C-alpha positions in Angstrom: -20.9 3.0 -26.4 -21.5 3.5 -22.7 -20.5 2.3 -19.8 -19.4 2.6 -16.1 -16.4 2.3 -14.8 -14.5 2.1 -11.1 -12.7 5.1 -9.5 -10.0 3.4 -7.8 -8.8 6.2 -5.2 -5.1 5.3 -3.4 -6.2 6.2 1.1 -3.3 4.7 2.3 -1.7 5.2 6.1 1.9 5.3 6.9 2.9 5.1 9.9 3.4 7.8 12.6 7.1 8.0 14.0 7.2 8.5 17.8 9.5 11.6 18.7 11.5 9.1 21.3 15.1 10.1 23.0 15.9 7.0 24.0 17.6 6.4 27.8 20.4 5.0 28.5 22.9 5.9 25.7 26.0 5.0 27.4 24.8 1.6 29.1 22.8 -1.3 28.0 19.7 -0.1 26.6 16.3 -2.1 27.8 14.9 -4.6 25.5 11.3 -2.1 25.4 14.8 0.9 23.8 15.6 -2.6 21.4 12.2 -3.2 19.5 11.8 1.1 19.9 15.4 0.8 17.6 13.9 -1.9 15.2 10.5 -0.5 14.2 12.5 3.0 13.6 14.8 1.0 10.8 11.2 -0.5 9.4 9.4 2.6 9.4 12.7 4.3 7.6 12.7 1.6 5.2 9.3 2.5 4.1 10.2 5.9 3.2 10.2 4.7 -0.5 6.6 3.4 -0.1 6.0 7.4 1.6 7.1 8.8 -1.5 5.3 6.3 -3.7 1.7 7.3 -3.1 1.4 11.2 -4.4 2.9 9.6 -8.3 1.0 7.0 -8.0 -3.1 9.1 -7.0 -1.8 11.7 -10.0 -1.3 8.9 -12.3 -4.7 6.7 -11.4 -6.4 10.0 -12.2 -5.0 10.4 -15.6 -5.5 7.6 -16.3 -9.4 7.5 -15.6 -9.7 11.6 -17.0 -8.6 9.3 -20.8 -10.5 6.3 -20.2 -13.2 9.1 -19.3 -13.0 10.1 -22.9 -12.9 7.7 -24.4 -16.1 5.9 -22.9 -17.6 9.5 -24.4 -16.3 9.1 -28.3 -16.9 5.0 -28.8 -15.8 3.3 -32.0 -17.2 6.0 -34.5 -13.5 8.5 -33.3 -11.5 4.8 -33.1 -7.9 7.2 -34.4 -8.0 8.8 -31.0 -9.9 6.3 -29.3 -6.3 4.5 -30.2 -4.2 7.3 -29.5 -5.6 7.3 -26.2 -5.5 4.2 -24.9 -1.8 4.4 -26.4 -1.6 6.8 -24.0 -3.3 5.0 -21.3 -1.7 2.1 -21.1 2.1 4.1 -21.1 0.0 5.4 -17.9 -0.5 2.0 -16.6 3.6 1.1 -17.1 4.5 4.1 -14.8 1.9 2.5 -12.5 3.7 -0.3 -12.4 7.0 0.9 -11.6 5.9 2.9 -8.5 3.9 -0.1 -6.9 6.8 -2.3 -7.9 9.3 0.4 -5.7 6.2 0.4 -2.6 6.7 -2.7 -2.7 10.6 -3.6 -2.8 9.7 -0.8 0.8 7.7 -2.5 2.2 10.3 -5.7 2.0 12.9 -4.1 3.2 10.7 -2.8 6.4 9.8 -6.1 7.4 13.2 -7.4 7.0 13.9 -4.7 9.5 11.8 -5.1 11.4 12.4 -9.2 11.8 14.6 -8.4 14.9 11.8 -7.7 17.1 11.2 -10.9 17.6 14.6 -11.9 18.8 14.2 -8.8 21.5 11.1 -9.9 22.4 12.4 -13.7 24.2 14.5 -10.3 26.5 11.9 -9.2 27.8 10.9 -10.0 31.6 7.4 -8.0 32.7 4.5 -10.4 31.5 2.3 -7.7 30.8 4.6 -5.7 28.9 6.1 -8.8 26.7 2.4 -9.3 26.4 2.0 -5.4 24.6 5.3 -6.2 22.6 4.1 -10.2 20.9 0.7 -8.2 20.1 2.7 -5.1 18.4 4.8 -7.3 16.6 1.9 -10.1 15.4 -0.1 -6.8 14.2 2.3 -5.3 12.4 3.3 -8.7 10.7 -0.9 -9.2 9.5 0.0 -5.5 8.5 2.6 -6.9 5.8 0.2 -10.0 5.3 -2.2 -7.6 4.3 0.0 -5.3 2.0 1.1 -9.0 0.4 -2.3 -9.4 -0.7 -2.9 -5.6 -1.8 0.0 -5.6 -4.0 -1.1 -8.8 -5.9 -4.9 -8.0 -6.1 -3.3 -4.2 -7.8 -1.5 -6.3 -10.5 -4.0 -8.2 -11.3 -5.6 -5.0 -11.2 -3.4 -3.7 -14.0 -3.0 -6.3 -15.7 -7.1 -5.4 -16.3 -7.0 -2.5 -18.0 -3.4 -3.0 -20.1 -6.0 -5.9 -21.6 -9.1 -3.7 -21.8 -7.0 -0.6 -23.6 -6.0 -3.7 -25.8 -8.8 -4.2 -26.2 -10.4 -0.7 -27.4 -7.9 -0.2 -29.5 -9.0 -3.0 -31.8 -11.3 -2.0 -35.0 -14.7 -3.1 -34.8 -14.1 -5.7 -30.7 -16.6 -7.3 -29.8 -18.8 -5.8 -27.7 -20.1 -8.2 -25.4 -15.9 -9.0 -24.9 -14.9 -5.5 -23.8 -18.0 -5.7 -21.6 -16.9 -9.1 -20.2 -13.2 -7.3 -20.0 -15.0 -4.0 -18.2 -16.5 -6.5 -15.3 -13.7 -7.6 -14.6 -11.8 -4.3 -14.2 -14.4 -2.9 -11.9 -14.2 -6.9 -9.5 -10.3 -6.3 -9.6 -10.9 -3.2 -8.5 -12.8 -3.8 -5.7 -10.9 -5.9 -4.6 -8.0 -3.4 -4.5 -10.2 -1.3 -3.0 -11.0 -4.2 0.1 -7.0 -5.1 0.4 -6.9 -1.5 0.8 -9.1 -1.2 4.1 -7.6 -3.8 5.0 -4.3 -2.3 5.6 -5.1 0.4 6.2 -6.5 -1.3 9.6 -3.9 -2.9 10.0 -1.7 0.7 9.6 -3.4 1.7 11.5 -3.8 -0.9 14.6 -0.6 -0.8 15.2 -0.2 2.7 15.9 -2.3 2.6 18.8 -0.1 -0.6 19.8 2.6 1.1 19.7 1.8 3.8 21.7 0.4 1.8 24.2 2.9 0.0 24.1 5.7 2.1 25.0 3.4 3.9 27.4 3.8 0.7 29.4 6.9 0.1 29.3 7.1 3.7 30.8 8.6 5.9 27.6 5.6 7.5 26.4 6.8 11.0 28.8 9.9 10.5 25.7 7.8 11.3 22.6 7.7 15.3 23.1 9.3 17.0 20.6 
C-alpha cells in the first residue's frame, strides 16, 4: 500500500507589540493612546494562541511519522497498523484540544479589539483617522481569516480521523482508502492556503500599526 501524503507545516506570525511608554498618564489620554491600550489588551489575549503553536507543530510531526510507518507496513502487518492508527487518533484528539484553545484565544482578542472602533470616532485628524480605520479593518480581516483557518483545520482533522479509522479496517477497500487520502490531502491544501492568508494579514497589520503610531507621534516612544 503505497501512496503519497501531504505534510502540513504550521507557520503562524504572531502580533508584535511595540514597547510604548505612553505619555499623559496623569491626564486624559489621546484617542491614539486609547487605541494603543486596546491593542495591548488584544495582544495579551493572544498569549494562549501563541502557546499552542509549538505543541501543534510537534503533534503534527509525530502524527506524520506514524502515518509514514503505516504506509511502509501496508495491510500485511494489520495488527501493527491498527496499533499505530490508534496512536495517531490519540494525537488527532490532542490537536483538537490545542486548536480549540487557539480559537478561544483569538475570540477573546477580537472581543478586546472591538473597543477600537469607539475610539476611532474621537480622532479629529483626517489622515490619522484614515490610518486608524485601515488598521482596524485589517485586524478584522485577520480575525475572519483565522475563522476560515479554524474551519479548514477542523475539516482536515475530521478527514484524518476517517482515514485512520479506515486503516484499522481489515481488508479495507483500496478505492475507499485512496479516496480518503485524496480528501485528506485536499483539506490540508485548503489549510495551507488559509494559513498563508492569516499570516499575510498579521504581517500587514503589524506594518500598518507602526505607520499609525508614527503618524500619531508615538513612534519615538517605541524604544525599550
